N, CA, C, O and the ligand as a Tripos MOL2 file, in Angstrom:
@<TRIPOS>MOLECULE
protein
  293   291    74     0     0
PROTEIN
NO_CHARGES

@<TRIPOS>ATOM
      1 N          11.4440   10.7400    2.5180 N.3       1 MET1
      2 CA         11.4540    9.4780    1.7790 C.3       1 MET1
      3 C          10.2910    8.6170    2.2330 C.2       1 MET1
      4 O          10.0220    8.4870    3.4270 O.2       1 MET1
      5 N           9.6320    8.0530    1.3010 N.am      2 GLN2
      6 CA          8.6390    7.0820    1.6950 C.3       2 GLN2
      7 C           8.6190    5.9400    0.7240 C.2       2 GLN2
      8 O           9.1980    6.0200   -0.3590 O.2       2 GLN2
      9 N           7.9630    4.8880    1.1040 N.am      3 SER3
     10 CA          8.0610    3.7140    0.2460 C.3       3 SER3
     11 C           6.7210    3.4190   -0.4110 C.2       3 SER3
     12 O           5.6540    3.6750    0.1460 O.2       3 SER3
     13 N           6.8170    2.8860   -1.5840 N.am      4 TYR4
     14 CA          5.6490    2.5670   -2.3720 C.3       4 TYR4
     15 C           5.7180    1.1050   -2.7810 C.2       4 TYR4
     16 O           6.7800    0.5820   -3.1170 O.2       4 TYR4
     17 N           4.5720    0.4660   -2.7430 N.am      5 ASP5
     18 CA          4.5340   -0.9280   -3.1560 C.3       5 ASP5
     19 C           4.1950   -1.0290   -4.6360 C.2       5 ASP5
     20 O           3.2680   -0.3910   -5.1360 O.2       5 ASP5
     21 N           4.9570   -1.8280   -5.2950 N.am      6 TYR6
     22 CA          4.7060   -2.0490   -6.7130 C.3       6 TYR6
     23 C           4.5030   -3.5310   -6.9860 C.2       6 TYR6
     24 O           5.0420   -4.3940   -6.2940 O.2       6 TYR6
     25 N           3.7210   -3.7940   -8.0010 N.am      7 LEU7
     26 CA          3.5110   -5.1550   -8.4480 C.3       7 LEU7
     27 C           4.0730   -5.2750   -9.8560 C.2       7 LEU7
     28 O           3.7050   -4.5260  -10.7620 O.2       7 LEU7
     29 N           4.9620   -6.2250  -10.0120 N.am      8 CYS8
     30 CA          5.5450   -6.4560  -11.3260 C.3       8 CYS8
     31 C           4.5390   -7.1950  -12.1940 C.2       8 CYS8
     32 O           3.9910   -8.2260  -11.8060 O.2       8 CYS8
     33 N           4.3140   -6.6460  -13.3690 N.am      9 GLN9
     34 CA          3.3610   -7.3030  -14.2670 C.3       9 GLN9
     35 C           4.0210   -8.4080  -15.0630 C.2       9 GLN9
     36 O           3.3520   -9.1750  -15.7560 O.2       9 GLN9
     37 N           5.3070   -8.4840  -14.9630 N.am     10 ASN10
     38 CA          6.0150   -9.5350  -15.6880 C.3      10 ASN10
     39 C           6.0890  -10.8180  -14.8620 C.2      10 ASN10
     40 O           5.7740  -11.9030  -15.3530 O.2      10 ASN10
     41 N           6.5100  -10.6810  -13.5940 N.am     11 CYS11
     42 CA          6.6610  -11.8850  -12.7690 C.3      11 CYS11
     43 C           5.6630  -11.9140  -11.6040 C.2      11 CYS11
     44 O           5.6780  -12.8440  -10.7980 O.2      11 CYS11
     45 N           4.8050  -10.9060  -11.5160 N.am     12 SER12
     46 CA          3.7430  -10.8620  -10.5110 C.3      12 SER12
     47 C           4.2470  -10.8420   -9.0800 C.2      12 SER12
     48 O           3.5570  -11.2970   -8.1670 O.2      12 SER12
     49 N           5.4490  -10.3160   -8.8800 N.am     13 LYS13
     50 CA          5.9540  -10.1960   -7.5160 C.3      13 LYS13
     51 C           5.8330   -8.7570   -7.0470 C.2      13 LYS13
     52 O           5.8750   -7.7970   -7.8150 O.2      13 LYS13
     53 N           5.6800   -8.6750   -5.7300 N.am     14 LEU14
     54 CA          5.6000   -7.3520   -5.1300 C.3      14 LEU14
     55 C           6.9880   -6.8890   -4.7170 C.2      14 LEU14
     56 O           7.8180   -7.6900   -4.2900 O.2      14 LEU14
     57 N           7.2290   -5.6140   -4.8450 N.am     15 PHE15
     58 CA          8.4560   -5.0530   -4.3250 C.3      15 PHE15
     59 C           8.2070   -3.6240   -3.8870 C.2      15 PHE15
     60 O           7.1890   -3.0170   -4.2160 O.2      15 PHE15
     61 N           9.1480   -3.1130   -3.1490 N.am     16 GLU16
     62 CA          8.9840   -1.8060   -2.5460 C.3      16 GLU16
     63 C           9.9780   -0.8280   -3.1610 C.2      16 GLU16
     64 O          11.1390   -1.1640   -3.3950 O.2      16 GLU16
     65 N           9.5150    0.3480   -3.4090 N.am     17 VAL17
     66 CA         10.3750    1.3780   -3.9840 C.3      17 VAL17
     67 C          10.3720    2.5640   -3.0430 C.2      17 VAL17
     68 O           9.3200    2.9950   -2.5700 O.2      17 VAL17
     69 N          11.5550    3.0880   -2.7750 N.am     18 ARG18
     70 CA         11.6330    4.2510   -1.9080 C.3      18 ARG18
     71 C          11.8910    5.4860   -2.7420 C.2      18 ARG18
     72 O          12.8060    5.5290   -3.5650 O.2      18 ARG18
     73 N          11.0700    6.4800   -2.5110 N.am     19 ALA19
     74 CA         11.2280    7.7150   -3.2670 C.3      19 ALA19
     75 C          10.5650    8.8360   -2.4930 C.2      19 ALA19
     76 O           9.7120    8.6060   -1.6370 O.2      19 ALA19
     77 N          10.9680   10.0370   -2.8060 N.am     20 SER20
     78 CA         10.3100   11.1720   -2.1920 C.3      20 SER20
     79 C           8.9960   11.4310   -2.9280 C.2      20 SER20
     80 O           8.7810   10.9440   -4.0380 O.2      20 SER20
     81 N           8.1370   12.1980   -2.2950 N.am     21 ILE21
     82 CA          6.8710   12.5550   -2.9320 C.3      21 ILE21
     83 C           7.1310   13.2620   -4.2590 C.2      21 ILE21
     84 O           6.4360   13.0270   -5.2470 O.2      21 ILE21
     85 N           8.1230   14.1170   -4.2680 N.am     22 ALA22
     86 CA          8.4390   14.8560   -5.4900 C.3      22 ALA22
     87 C           8.8320   13.9060   -6.6050 C.2      22 ALA22
     88 O           8.3880   14.0460   -7.7450 O.2      22 ALA22
     89 N           9.6630   12.9440   -6.2650 N.am     23 GLU23
     90 CA         10.0730   11.9720   -7.2750 C.3      23 GLU23
     91 C           8.8680   11.1750   -7.7590 C.2      23 GLU23
     92 O           8.6990   10.9220   -8.9510 O.2      23 GLU23
     93 N           8.0520   10.7950   -6.8090 N.am     24 TYR24
     94 CA          6.8950    9.9900   -7.1470 C.3      24 TYR24
     95 C           5.9440   10.7590   -8.0590 C.2      24 TYR24
     96 O           5.4090   10.2120   -9.0230 O.2      24 TYR24
     97 N           5.7440   12.0400   -7.7360 N.am     25 SER25
     98 CA          4.7900   12.8090   -8.5270 C.3      25 SER25
     99 C           5.3190   13.0770   -9.9260 C.2      25 SER25
    100 O           4.5450   13.3220  -10.8520 O.2      25 SER25
    101 N           6.6190   13.0320  -10.0790 N.am     26 LYS26
    102 CA          7.1770   13.1820  -11.4230 C.3      26 LYS26
    103 C           7.0320   11.8990  -12.2280 C.2      26 LYS26
    104 O           7.1800   11.8880  -13.4500 O.2      26 LYS26
    105 N           6.7440   10.8370  -11.5240 N.am     27 GLY27
    106 CA          6.5520    9.5710  -12.2190 C.3      27 GLY27
    107 C           7.7440    8.6580  -12.0140 C.2      27 GLY27
    108 O           8.8240    8.8890  -12.5570 O.2      27 GLY27
    109 N           7.5350    7.6350  -11.2370 N.am     28 LEU28
    110 CA          8.6140    6.6830  -11.0150 C.3      28 LEU28
    111 C           8.6100    5.6140  -12.0970 C.2      28 LEU28
    112 O           7.5630    5.2420  -12.6270 O.2      28 LEU28
    113 N           9.7850    5.1400  -12.4040 N.am     29 LYS29
    114 CA          9.9020    4.0050  -13.3200 C.3      29 LYS29
    115 C          10.6610    2.9220  -12.5860 C.2      29 LYS29
    116 O          11.8370    2.6860  -12.8600 O.2      29 LYS29
    117 N          10.0070    2.2730  -11.6700 N.am     30 PRO30
    118 CA         10.7040    1.2860  -10.8620 C.3      30 PRO30
    119 C          11.0640    0.0480  -11.6720 C.2      30 PRO30
    120 O          10.3450   -0.3650  -12.5820 O.2      30 PRO30
    121 N          12.1690   -0.5100  -11.3170 N.am     31 THR31
    122 CA         12.5980   -1.7380  -11.9700 C.3      31 THR31
    123 C          12.4170   -2.9000  -11.0080 C.2      31 THR31
    124 O          12.8420   -2.8300   -9.8550 O.2      31 THR31
    125 N          11.8060   -3.9360  -11.4650 N.am     32 CYS32
    126 CA         11.5740   -5.1010  -10.6280 C.3      32 CYS32
    127 C          12.9060   -5.7380  -10.2410 C.2      32 CYS32
    128 O          13.7110   -6.0660  -11.1130 O.2      32 CYS32
    129 N          13.1440   -5.9140   -8.9450 N.am     33 PRO33
    130 CA         14.3960   -6.5170   -8.5030 C.3      33 PRO33
    131 C          14.4500   -8.0200   -8.7900 C.2      33 PRO33
    132 O          15.5130   -8.6370   -8.7160 O.2      33 PRO33
    133 N          13.3230   -8.5830   -9.1080 N.am     34 HIS34
    134 CA         13.2710  -10.0330   -9.3190 C.3      34 HIS34
    135 C          13.5870  -10.4060  -10.7680 C.2      34 HIS34
    136 O          14.3080  -11.3700  -11.0280 O.2      34 HIS34
    137 N          13.0430   -9.6360  -11.6980 N.am     35 CYS35
    138 CA         13.2230  -10.0130  -13.0990 C.3      35 CYS35
    139 C          13.7730   -8.8710  -13.9460 C.2      35 CYS35
    140 O          14.1080   -9.0760  -15.1130 O.2      35 CYS35
    141 N          13.8720   -7.6720  -13.3740 N.am     36 GLY36
    142 CA         14.4530   -6.5530  -14.1120 C.3      36 GLY36
    143 C          13.4710   -5.8490  -15.0330 C.2      36 GLY36
    144 O          13.8500   -4.9390  -15.7700 O.2      36 GLY36
    145 N          12.2280   -6.2600  -14.9950 N.am     37 SER37
    146 CA         11.2360   -5.6240  -15.8480 C.3      37 SER37
    147 C          10.8700   -4.2450  -15.3190 C.2      37 SER37
    148 O          10.9450   -3.9930  -14.1160 O.2      37 SER37
    149 N          10.4790   -3.3640  -16.2110 N.am     38 GLN38
    150 CA          9.9960   -2.0560  -15.7750 C.3      38 GLN38
    151 C           8.4830   -1.9770  -15.8750 C.2      38 GLN38
    152 O           7.9030   -0.8970  -15.7620 O.2      38 GLN38
    153 N           7.8590   -3.0950  -16.0830 N.am     39 ARG39
    154 CA          6.4000   -3.0810  -16.1680 C.3      39 ARG39
    155 C           5.8040   -3.3100  -14.7900 C.2      39 ARG39
    156 O           5.1800   -4.3390  -14.5310 O.2      39 ARG39
    157 N           5.9980   -2.3640  -13.9350 N.am     40 ALA40
    158 CA          5.4720   -2.4940  -12.5860 C.3      40 ALA40
    159 C           4.4220   -1.4270  -12.3510 C.2      40 ALA40
    160 O           4.5270   -0.3040  -12.8440 O.2      40 ALA40
    161 N           3.4170   -1.7970  -11.5960 N.am     41 ILE41
    162 CA          2.3680   -0.8430  -11.3020 C.3      41 ILE41
    163 C           2.2320   -0.6720   -9.8050 C.2      41 ILE41
    164 O           2.5260   -1.5820   -9.0290 O.2      41 ILE41
    165 N           1.7930    0.4820   -9.4190 N.am     42 ARG42
    166 CA          1.6100    0.8020   -8.0140 C.3      42 ARG42
    167 C           0.4800   -0.0440   -7.4610 C.2      42 ARG42
    168 O          -0.5570   -0.2050   -8.1040 O.2      42 ARG42
    169 N           0.6800   -0.5750   -6.2880 N.am     43 THR43
    170 CA         -0.4060   -1.3360   -5.6900 C.3      43 THR43
    171 C          -0.7810   -0.7720   -4.3230 C.2      43 THR43
    172 O           0.0230   -0.1250   -3.6520 O.2      43 THR43
    173 N          -1.9830   -1.0290   -3.9460 N.am     44 PHE44
    174 CA         -2.4850   -0.5990   -2.6520 C.3      44 PHE44
    175 C          -3.0060   -1.8350   -1.9390 C.2      44 PHE44
    176 O          -2.9840   -2.9310   -2.4980 O.2      44 PHE44
    177 N          -3.4610   -1.6700   -0.7400 N.am     45 THR45
    178 CA         -3.7950   -2.8540    0.0480 C.3      45 THR45
    179 C          -4.7850   -3.8010   -0.6020 C.2      45 THR45
    180 O          -4.4950   -4.9910   -0.7180 O.2      45 THR45
    181 N          -5.9170   -3.3280   -1.0210 N.am     46 SER46
    182 CA         -6.7930   -4.2570   -1.7150 C.3      46 SER46
    183 C          -6.9640   -3.7570   -3.1370 C.2      46 SER46
    184 O          -7.5380   -2.6980   -3.3920 O.2      46 SER46
    185 N          -6.4570   -4.5390   -4.0280 N.am     47 VAL47
    186 CA         -6.3270   -4.0470   -5.3950 C.3      47 VAL47
    187 C          -6.9380   -4.9620   -6.4250 C.2      47 VAL47
    188 O          -7.0230   -6.1780   -6.2540 O.2      47 VAL47
    189 N          -7.3550   -4.3380   -7.4910 N.am     48 ASN48
    190 CA         -7.7920   -5.0600   -8.6630 C.3      48 ASN48
    191 C          -6.8870   -4.7150   -9.8210 C.2      48 ASN48
    192 O          -7.3100   -4.6860  -10.9770 O.2      48 ASN48
    193 N          -5.6640   -4.4610   -9.5020 N.am     49 VAL49
    194 CA         -4.8020   -3.9010  -10.5260 C.3      49 VAL49
    195 C          -4.5110   -4.8560  -11.6660 C.2      49 VAL49
    196 O          -4.1060   -4.4270  -12.7470 O.2      49 VAL49
    197 N          -4.7110   -6.1390  -11.4420 N.am     50 LEU50
    198 CA         -4.3500   -7.0810  -12.4810 C.3      50 LEU50
    199 C          -5.2330   -6.9680  -13.7140 C.2      50 LEU50
    200 O          -4.8140   -7.2930  -14.8250 O.2      50 LEU50
    201 N          -6.4540   -6.5070  -13.5070 N.am     51 THR51
    202 CA         -7.3480   -6.3940  -14.6470 C.3      51 THR51
    203 C          -7.4040   -4.9760  -15.1640 C.2      51 THR51
    204 O          -8.0720   -4.6930  -16.1600 O.2      51 THR51
    205 N          -6.7250   -4.1110  -14.5080 N.am     52 ASN52
    206 CA         -6.9210   -2.6950  -14.7380 C.3      52 ASN52
    207 C          -5.5800   -2.0050  -14.6210 C.2      52 ASN52
    208 O          -5.0320   -1.9130  -13.5230 O.2      52 ASN52
    209 N          -5.0420   -1.5230  -15.7130 N.am     53 ARG53
    210 CA         -3.7230   -0.9490  -15.6170 C.3      53 ARG53
    211 C          -3.7760    0.5660  -15.6510 C.2      53 ARG53
    212 O          -3.9520    1.1600  -16.7140 O.2      53 ARG53
    213 N          -3.6290    1.1780  -14.5270 N.am     54 PRO54
    214 CA         -3.5820    2.6360  -14.5340 C.3      54 PRO54
    215 C          -2.2910    3.1080  -15.1830 C.2      54 PRO54
    216 O          -1.2020    2.6700  -14.8150 O.2      54 PRO54
    217 N          -2.4200    3.9810  -16.1260 N.am     55 ARG55
    218 CA         -1.2210    4.4720  -16.8080 C.3      55 ARG55
    219 C          -1.2840    5.9760  -16.8560 C.2      55 ARG55
    220 O          -2.2950    6.5590  -17.2450 O.2      55 ARG55
    221 N          -0.2110    6.5900  -16.4630 N.am     56 GLY56
    222 CA         -0.2010    8.0440  -16.4550 C.3      56 GLY56
    223 C          -1.2380    8.5240  -15.4690 C.2      56 GLY56
    224 O          -1.7060    7.7460  -14.6370 O.2      56 GLY56
    225 N          -1.6000    9.7590  -15.5410 N.am     57 GLY57
    226 CA         -2.6560   10.2440  -14.6680 C.3      57 GLY57
    227 C          -2.1960   10.3050  -13.2310 C.2      57 GLY57
    228 O          -1.3510    9.5180  -12.8040 O.2      57 GLY57
    229 N          -2.7410   11.2200  -12.5050 N.am     58 THR58
    230 CA         -2.3570   11.3360  -11.1170 C.3      58 THR58
    231 C          -3.3620   10.5960  -10.2700 C.2      58 THR58
    232 O          -4.5690   10.6710  -10.5010 O.2      58 THR58
    233 N          -2.8630    9.8950   -9.3030 N.am     59 MET59
    234 CA         -3.7460    9.1310   -8.4460 C.3      59 MET59
    235 C          -3.9200    9.8590   -7.1230 C.2      59 MET59
    236 O          -2.9450   10.1470   -6.4290 O.2      59 MET59
    237 N          -5.1560   10.1510   -6.7820 N.am     60 PRO60
    238 CA         -5.4160   10.8710   -5.5400 C.3      60 PRO60
    239 C          -4.9210   10.1210   -4.3190 C.2      60 PRO60
    240 O          -4.6690   10.7220   -3.2750 O.2      60 PRO60
    241 N          -4.7820    8.8270   -4.4450 N.am     61 LEU61
    242 CA         -4.3100    8.0470   -3.3080 C.3      61 LEU61
    243 C          -2.8790    8.3970   -2.9160 C.2      61 LEU61
    244 O          -2.4270    8.0620   -1.8210 O.2      61 LEU61
    245 N          -2.1680    9.0730   -3.8200 N.am     62 ALA62
    246 CA         -0.8010    9.4460   -3.5000 C.3      62 ALA62
    247 C          -0.7600   10.5570   -2.4560 C.2      62 ALA62
    248 O           0.2930   10.8390   -1.8840 O.2      62 ALA62
    249 N          -1.8990   11.1820   -2.2120 N.am     63 CYS63
    250 CA         -1.9220   12.2980   -1.2870 C.3      63 CYS63
    251 C          -2.1840   11.8050    0.1220 C.2      63 CYS63
    252 O          -3.3360   11.6270    0.5190 O.2      63 CYS63
    253 N          -1.1440   11.5900    0.8610 N.am     64 GLY64
    254 CA         -1.2830   11.1530    2.2370 C.3      64 GLY64
    255 C          -1.0850   12.3220    3.1710 C.2      64 GLY64
    256 O          -1.0070   13.4750    2.7460 O.2      64 GLY64
    257 N          -1.0070   12.0090    4.4440 N.am     65 PRO65
    258 CA         -0.7810   13.0670    5.4410 C.3      65 PRO65
    259 C           0.5560   13.7650    5.2540 C.2      65 PRO65
    260 O           0.7380   14.8910    5.7180 O.2      65 PRO65
    261 N           1.4750   13.1240    4.5920 N.am     66 ASN66
    262 CA          2.7790   13.7300    4.3910 C.3      66 ASN66
    263 C           2.9070   14.4450    3.0500 C.2      66 ASN66
    264 O           3.9830   14.9240    2.6900 O.2      66 ASN66
    265 N           1.8260   14.5080    2.3350 N.am     67 ALA67
    266 CA          1.8940   15.0990    1.0030 C.3      67 ALA67
    267 C           2.2300   16.5740    1.0940 C.2      67 ALA67
    268 O           1.7670   17.2870    1.9850 O.2      67 ALA67
    269 N           3.0280   17.0000    0.1700 N.am     68 GLY68
    270 CA          3.4540   18.3950    0.1640 C.3      68 GLY68
    271 C           2.3870   19.2950   -0.4360 C.2      68 GLY68
    272 O           1.3570   18.8210   -0.9150 O.2      68 GLY68
    273 N           2.6360   20.5580   -0.4060 N.am     69 PRO69
    274 CA          1.6820   21.5120   -0.9950 C.3      69 PRO69
    275 C           1.5900   21.2920   -2.4790 C.2      69 PRO69
    276 O           2.5960   21.0070   -3.1290 O.2      69 PRO69
    277 N           0.4110   21.4170   -3.0240 N.am     70 GLY70
    278 CA          0.2320   21.2560   -4.4510 C.3      70 GLY70
    279 C          -0.0040   19.8260   -4.8600 C.2      70 GLY70
    280 O          -0.2560   19.5570   -6.0340 O.2      70 GLY70
    281 N           0.0690   18.9120   -3.9380 N.am     71 CYS71
    282 CA         -0.1140   17.5090   -4.2970 C.3      71 CYS71
    283 C          -1.4810   17.2550   -4.8810 C.2      71 CYS71
    284 O          -1.6230   16.5240   -5.8610 O.2      71 CYS71
    285 N          -2.4760   17.8550   -4.2850 N.am     72 CYS72
    286 CA         -3.8290   17.6250   -4.7450 C.3      72 CYS72
    287 C          -4.3260   18.7450   -5.6570 C.2      72 CYS72
    288 O          -5.5130   18.8190   -5.9750 O.2      72 CYS72
    289 N          -3.4310   19.5890   -6.0630 N.am     73 GLY73
    290 CA         -3.8250   20.6310   -6.9990 C.3      73 GLY73
    291 C          -4.2540   21.9000   -6.3270 C.2      73 GLY73
    292 O          -4.6130   22.8650   -7.0020 O.2      73 GLY73
    293 ZN          9.4080   -8.8970  -12.0570 Zn       74 ZN74
@<TRIPOS>BOND
     1     1     2 1
     2     2     3 1
     3     3     4 2
     4     3     5 am
     5     5     6 1
     6     6     7 1
     7     7     8 2
     8     7     9 am
     9     9    10 1
    10    10    11 1
    11    11    12 2
    12    11    13 am
    13    13    14 1
    14    14    15 1
    15    15    16 2
    16    15    17 am
    17    17    18 1
    18    18    19 1
    19    19    20 2
    20    19    21 am
    21    21    22 1
    22    22    23 1
    23    23    24 2
    24    23    25 am
    25    25    26 1
    26    26    27 1
    27    27    28 2
    28    27    29 am
    29    29    30 1
    30    30    31 1
    31    31    32 2
    32    31    33 am
    33    33    34 1
    34    34    35 1
    35    35    36 2
    36    35    37 am
    37    37    38 1
    38    38    39 1
    39    39    40 2
    40    39    41 am
    41    41    42 1
    42    42    43 1
    43    43    44 2
    44    43    45 am
    45    45    46 1
    46    46    47 1
    47    47    48 2
    48    47    49 am
    49    49    50 1
    50    50    51 1
    51    51    52 2
    52    51    53 am
    53    53    54 1
    54    54    55 1
    55    55    56 2
    56    55    57 am
    57    57    58 1
    58    58    59 1
    59    59    60 2
    60    59    61 am
    61    61    62 1
    62    62    63 1
    63    63    64 2
    64    63    65 am
    65    65    66 1
    66    66    67 1
    67    67    68 2
    68    67    69 am
    69    69    70 1
    70    70    71 1
    71    71    72 2
    72    71    73 am
    73    73    74 1
    74    74    75 1
    75    75    76 2
    76    75    77 am
    77    77    78 1
    78    78    79 1
    79    79    80 2
    80    79    81 am
    81    81    82 1
    82    82    83 1
    83    83    84 2
    84    83    85 am
    85    85    86 1
    86    86    87 1
    87    87    88 2
    88    87    89 am
    89    89    90 1
    90    90    91 1
    91    91    92 2
    92    91    93 am
    93    93    94 1
    94    94    95 1
    95    95    96 2
    96    95    97 am
    97    97    98 1
    98    98    99 1
    99    99   100 2
   100    99   101 am
   101   101   102 1
   102   102   103 1
   103   103   104 2
   104   103   105 am
   105   105   106 1
   106   106   107 1
   107   107   108 2
   108   107   109 am
   109   109   110 1
   110   110   111 1
   111   111   112 2
   112   111   113 am
   113   113   114 1
   114   114   115 1
   115   115   116 2
   116   115   117 am
   117   117   118 1
   118   118   119 1
   119   119   120 2
   120   119   121 am
   121   121   122 1
   122   122   123 1
   123   123   124 2
   124   123   125 am
   125   125   126 1
   126   126   127 1
   127   127   128 2
   128   127   129 am
   129   129   130 1
   130   130   131 1
   131   131   132 2
   132   131   133 am
   133   133   134 1
   134   134   135 1
   135   135   136 2
   136   135   137 am
   137   137   138 1
   138   138   139 1
   139   139   140 2
   140   139   141 am
   141   141   142 1
   142   142   143 1
   143   143   144 2
   144   143   145 am
   145   145   146 1
   146   146   147 1
   147   147   148 2
   148   147   149 am
   149   149   150 1
   150   150   151 1
   151   151   152 2
   152   151   153 am
   153   153   154 1
   154   154   155 1
   155   155   156 2
   156   155   157 am
   157   157   158 1
   158   158   159 1
   159   159   160 2
   160   159   161 am
   161   161   162 1
   162   162   163 1
   163   163   164 2
   164   163   165 am
   165   165   166 1
   166   166   167 1
   167   167   168 2
   168   167   169 am
   169   169   170 1
   170   170   171 1
   171   171   172 2
   172   171   173 am
   173   173   174 1
   174   174   175 1
   175   175   176 2
   176   175   177 am
   177   177   178 1
   178   178   179 1
   179   179   180 2
   180   179   181 am
   181   181   182 1
   182   182   183 1
   183   183   184 2
   184   183   185 am
   185   185   186 1
   186   186   187 1
   187   187   188 2
   188   187   189 am
   189   189   190 1
   190   190   191 1
   191   191   192 2
   192   191   193 am
   193   193   194 1
   194   194   195 1
   195   195   196 2
   196   195   197 am
   197   197   198 1
   198   198   199 1
   199   199   200 2
   200   199   201 am
   201   201   202 1
   202   202   203 1
   203   203   204 2
   204   203   205 am
   205   205   206 1
   206   206   207 1
   207   207   208 2
   208   207   209 am
   209   209   210 1
   210   210   211 1
   211   211   212 2
   212   211   213 am
   213   213   214 1
   214   214   215 1
   215   215   216 2
   216   215   217 am
   217   217   218 1
   218   218   219 1
   219   219   220 2
   220   219   221 am
   221   221   222 1
   222   222   223 1
   223   223   224 2
   224   223   225 am
   225   225   226 1
   226   226   227 1
   227   227   228 2
   228   227   229 am
   229   229   230 1
   230   230   231 1
   231   231   232 2
   232   231   233 am
   233   233   234 1
   234   234   235 1
   235   235   236 2
   236   235   237 am
   237   237   238 1
   238   238   239 1
   239   239   240 2
   240   239   241 am
   241   241   242 1
   242   242   243 1
   243   243   244 2
   244   243   245 am
   245   245   246 1
   246   246   247 1
   247   247   248 2
   248   247   249 am
   249   249   250 1
   250   250   251 1
   251   251   252 2
   252   251   253 am
   253   253   254 1
   254   254   255 1
   255   255   256 2
   256   255   257 am
   257   257   258 1
   258   258   259 1
   259   259   260 2
   260   259   261 am
   261   261   262 1
   262   262   263 1
   263   263   264 2
   264   263   265 am
   265   265   266 1
   266   266   267 1
   267   267   268 2
   268   267   269 am
   269   269   270 1
   270   270   271 1
   271   271   272 2
   272   271   273 am
   273   273   274 1
   274   274   275 1
   275   275   276 2
   276   275   277 am
   277   277   278 1
   278   278   279 1
   279   279   280 2
   280   279   281 am
   281   281   282 1
   282   282   283 1
   283   283   284 2
   284   283   285 am
   285   285   286 1
   286   286   287 1
   287   287   288 2
   288   287   289 am
   289   289   290 1
   290   290   291 1
   291   291   292 2
@<TRIPOS>SUBSTRUCTURE
     1 MET1         2 RESIDUE 1 A MET
     2 GLN2         6 RESIDUE 1 A GLN
     3 SER3        10 RESIDUE 1 A SER
     4 TYR4        14 RESIDUE 1 A TYR
     5 ASP5        18 RESIDUE 1 A ASP
     6 TYR6        22 RESIDUE 1 A TYR
     7 LEU7        26 RESIDUE 1 A LEU
     8 CYS8        30 RESIDUE 1 A CYS
     9 GLN9        34 RESIDUE 1 A GLN
    10 ASN10       38 RESIDUE 1 A ASN
    11 CYS11       42 RESIDUE 1 A CYS
    12 SER12       46 RESIDUE 1 A SER
    13 LYS13       50 RESIDUE 1 A LYS
    14 LEU14       54 RESIDUE 1 A LEU
    15 PHE15       58 RESIDUE 1 A PHE
    16 GLU16       62 RESIDUE 1 A GLU
    17 VAL17       66 RESIDUE 1 A VAL
    18 ARG18       70 RESIDUE 1 A ARG
    19 ALA19       74 RESIDUE 1 A ALA
    20 SER20       78 RESIDUE 1 A SER
    21 ILE21       82 RESIDUE 1 A ILE
    22 ALA22       86 RESIDUE 1 A ALA
    23 GLU23       90 RESIDUE 1 A GLU
    24 TYR24       94 RESIDUE 1 A TYR
    25 SER25       98 RESIDUE 1 A SER
    26 LYS26      102 RESIDUE 1 A LYS
    27 GLY27      106 RESIDUE 1 A GLY
    28 LEU28      110 RESIDUE 1 A LEU
    29 LYS29      114 RESIDUE 1 A LYS
    30 PRO30      118 RESIDUE 1 A PRO
    31 THR31      122 RESIDUE 1 A THR
    32 CYS32      126 RESIDUE 1 A CYS
    33 PRO33      130 RESIDUE 1 A PRO
    34 HIS34      134 RESIDUE 1 A HIS
    35 CYS35      138 RESIDUE 1 A CYS
    36 GLY36      142 RESIDUE 1 A GLY
    37 SER37      146 RESIDUE 1 A SER
    38 GLN38      150 RESIDUE 1 A GLN
    39 ARG39      154 RESIDUE 1 A ARG
    40 ALA40      158 RESIDUE 1 A ALA
    41 ILE41      162 RESIDUE 1 A ILE
    42 ARG42      166 RESIDUE 1 A ARG
    43 THR43      170 RESIDUE 1 A THR
    44 PHE44      174 RESIDUE 1 A PHE
    45 THR45      178 RESIDUE 1 A THR
    46 SER46      182 RESIDUE 1 A SER
    47 VAL47      186 RESIDUE 1 A VAL
    48 ASN48      190 RESIDUE 1 A ASN
    49 VAL49      194 RESIDUE 1 A VAL
    50 LEU50      198 RESIDUE 1 A LEU
    51 THR51      202 RESIDUE 1 A THR
    52 ASN52      206 RESIDUE 1 A ASN
    53 ARG53      210 RESIDUE 1 A ARG
    54 PRO54      214 RESIDUE 1 A PRO
    55 ARG55      218 RESIDUE 1 A ARG
    56 GLY56      222 RESIDUE 1 A GLY
    57 GLY57      226 RESIDUE 1 A GLY
    58 THR58      230 RESIDUE 1 A THR
    59 MET59      234 RESIDUE 1 A MET
    60 PRO60      238 RESIDUE 1 A PRO
    61 LEU61      242 RESIDUE 1 A LEU
    62 ALA62      246 RESIDUE 1 A ALA
    63 CYS63      250 RESIDUE 1 A CYS
    64 GLY64      254 RESIDUE 1 A GLY
    65 PRO65      258 RESIDUE 1 A PRO
    66 ASN66      262 RESIDUE 1 A ASN
    67 ALA67      266 RESIDUE 1 A ALA
    68 GLY68      270 RESIDUE 1 A GLY
    69 PRO69      274 RESIDUE 1 A PRO
    70 GLY70      278 RESIDUE 1 A GLY
    71 CYS71      282 RESIDUE 1 A CYS
    72 CYS72      286 RESIDUE 1 A CYS
    73 GLY73      290 RESIDUE 1 A GLY
    74 ZN74       293 GROUP 0 **** ****
């Protein structure tokens, strides 16, 4: 299990989602605990996500030291 930071695009609050790598790679649909919106995007430490909405696609940043086999293809 690991945690991922998400930014809600509806209320602009950050929240954390816990999921396994497998779940994450299948595509998480996190729900904002603050407003219940599902329009949340993954955030990283220094981000420009507000102007740029990554949708779909695999993000290489998901491949950390704990990434399982096949994570990076
Ligand atoms: Zn929200």
